[in-house]
C-alpha positions, -999 to 999 in steps of 0.1 A, spaced: 583 164 -591 570 194 -609 585 226 -596 570 249 -622 561 279 -601 586 307 -596 588 322 -562 590 360 -557 622 359 -537 625 396 -532 590 397 -516 598 367 -495 630 382 -482 612 415 -474 584 396 -455 608 374 -435 631 402 -426 607 430 -419 573 413 -413 558 397 -383 569 362 -373 551 338 -395 552 309 -370 538 331 -342 510 340 -367 503 304 -374 502 296 -337 477 325 -333 456 310 -362 460 340 -385 437 332 -415 464 346 -438 482 313 -433 457 290 -448 482 270 -468 501 261 -437 477 233 -428 484 222 -392 493 185 -390 502 181 -354 498 201 -322 505 195 -285 509 219 -256 543 231 -267 548 222 -304 532 227 -338 538 210 -372 524 223 -404 528 221 -442 552 245 -457 537 274 -477 563 271 -504 570 234 -509 599 223 -531 591 186 -525 557 170 -518 550 168 -481 574 195 -470 566 202 -434 579 225 -406 580 217 -369 584 243 -343 580 251 -306 549 273 -301 570 297 -279 590 321 -299 625 308 -293 653 315 -318 682 292 -311 681 254 -309 710 251 -285 710 282 -263 672 287 -260 662 252 -252 673 232 -222 680 195 -227 644 184 -219 628 210 -242 653 201 -270 646 164 -266 609 169 -266 611 190 -298 632 163 -315 607 136 -305 580 156 -322 602 161 -353 608 123 -355 571 116 -350 560 140 -377 588 128 -401 576 92 -397 541 103 -405 552 123 -435 572 93 -448 541 71 -443 519 95 -464 544 106 -491 568 83 -509 604 92 -501 638 80 -508 652 99 -478 639 125 -455 659 156 -449 658 171 -414 674 205 -408 669 238 -391 673 271 -410 667 308 -403 688 334 -385 684 366 -364 681 384 -397 650 365 -410 628 335 -400 641 338 -365 615 316 -348 632 282 -344 618 255 -368 628 222 -383 623 214 -419 610 179 -427 616 174 -464 609 140 -480 630 135 -511 609 119 -538 621 85 -551 639 87 -584 650 123 -580 681 127 -601 712 131 -580 720 166 -592 685 177 -580 689 162 -545 702 176 -512 702 214 -510 691 217 -546 658 199 -537 652 224 -509 660 257 -527 630 277 -537 652 294 -562 649 262 -583 611 266 -583 583 256 -560 554 232 -564 521 249 -574 500 247 -543 464 255 -532 443 252 -501 425 221 -513 457 202 -521 471 212 -487 439 198 -470 441 165 -488 478 160 -481 473 172 -445 445 146 -440 468 118 -451 496 129 -428 472 134 -399 459 99 -405 494 85 -404 500 104 -371 468 89 -357 477 54 -368 
């Protein structure tokens, strides 16, 4: 895994804390989010490639509605439906990208990235133990260089796995 690109963390923090909701922008099809290639969509959910991947196939899954808390903002049926989408997308990501284990977690807070979303992060096989777990997810350790064409190619593979 080549994480050779440094992320401008100050700009990221500024954008996530003071800018518009990036997930709502993706739901609205804002063209500024061209790297967040949409992988899956149904009436209430969206899955898309992460803009700043730290592992190949890093994907985010969210409800389309701007909800901010996985427990308080979703009733049991909505939570179960979201988790079914997370599982479906994670299985497709695993089918398209070699992985030793797939990390599933939700991050964000009222202070930044408030829109509820789940991270689907496939750990590449052979990743040294000291580079696994949170280390593998932290953009402070570098991100994978990424462009629109790479995103489209990977998205096509994951969409094919979802369709299969």
